[in-house]
C-alpha positions as CSV (number, residue, x, y, z in Angstrom):
1,M,0.0,0.0,0.0
2,I,2.8,2.4,0.9
3,S,4.8,1.5,-2.3
4,W,1.6,2.1,-4.4
5,H,1.2,5.5,-2.7
6,W,4.8,6.4,-3.4
7,S,4.6,5.2,-7.0
8,G,1.4,7.2,-7.4
9,L,3.1,10.2,-6.0
10,M,6.1,9.7,-8.2
11,G,3.7,9.4,-11.2
12,L,2.2,12.7,-10.3
13,V,5.6,14.3,-9.9
14,L,6.7,12.8,-13.2
15,D,3.6,14.0,-14.9
16,R,4.2,17.5,-13.5
17,L,7.8,17.3,-14.8
18,D,6.6,16.3,-18.2
19,L,4.3,19.3,-18.3
20,V,7.1,21.6,-17.2
21,S,9.5,20.1,-19.8
22,A,6.8,20.4,-22.4
23,R,6.3,24.0,-21.5
24,W,10.0,24.6,-21.4
25,I,10.3,23.1,-24.9
26,W,7.4,25.2,-26.1
27,F,9.0,28.4,-24.8
28,R,12.3,27.3,-26.3
29,L,10.8,26.8,-29.7
30,V,8.9,30.1,-29.6
31,G,12.2,31.8,-28.5
32,I,14.1,30.3,-31.5
33,W,11.2,31.3,-33.8
34,F,11.4,34.9,-32.6
35,R,15.1,34.9,-32.9
36,L,14.9,33.7,-36.5
37,I,12.4,36.5,-37.2
38,G,14.7,39.0,-35.6
39,I,17.6,37.8,-37.7
40,W,15.5,38.1,-40.9
41,F,14.4,41.6,-40.0
42,R,18.0,42.5,-39.3
43,L,19.1,41.2,-42.7
44,V,16.2,43.0,-44.4
45,G,17.3,46.2,-42.5
46,I,20.8,45.9,-43.7
47,W,19.5,45.4,-47.3
48,F,17.3,48.5,-47.1
49,R,20.2,50.4,-45.6
50,L,22.4,49.5,-48.5
51,I,19.7,50.5,-50.9
52,G,19.4,53.8,-49.1
53,I,23.1,54.4,-49.2
54,W,23.1,53.6,-52.9
55,L,20.2,56.0,-53.6
56,W,21.9,58.7,-51.5
57,I,25.1,58.3,-53.7
58,V,23.0,58.4,-56.9
59,G,21.2,61.5,-55.6
60,I,24.5,63.3,-54.9
61,W,25.7,62.3,-58.4
62,F,22.6,63.7,-60.0
63,R,22.8,66.9,-58.0
64,L,26.5,67.4,-59.0
65,V,25.7,66.7,-62.6
66,G,22.8,69.2,-62.4
67,I,25.0,71.9,-60.9
68,W,27.6,71.2,-63.6
69,F,25.0,71.6,-66.3
70,W,23.7,74.8,-64.6
71,I,27.2,76.3,-64.4
72,F,28.1,75.5,-68.0
73,R,24.6,76.0,-69.4
74,I,24.9,73.1,-71.9
C-alpha cells in the first residue's frame, strides 16, 4: 500500500515534470522562432540600408551633374 502510494506520488511528480518540460520546450521553440524572425528583419534592414546608401550616392551624383549643367549651361 505504501509502495503504491509512493509510486502514485512519483507518477504525479513525473507528470508534472513532463508538463514543465513540455512548457520549457514550447518556450524554447517560440524563442528560437522569434530569434529567427529577428535575424530576418536585421538582414532586411541591412539590405534596405544598402539600398538607401546607394540612392543617396546616386542623388548626390545627379545633384552634382545638375550643378555642372547649370554652371556651363549646356
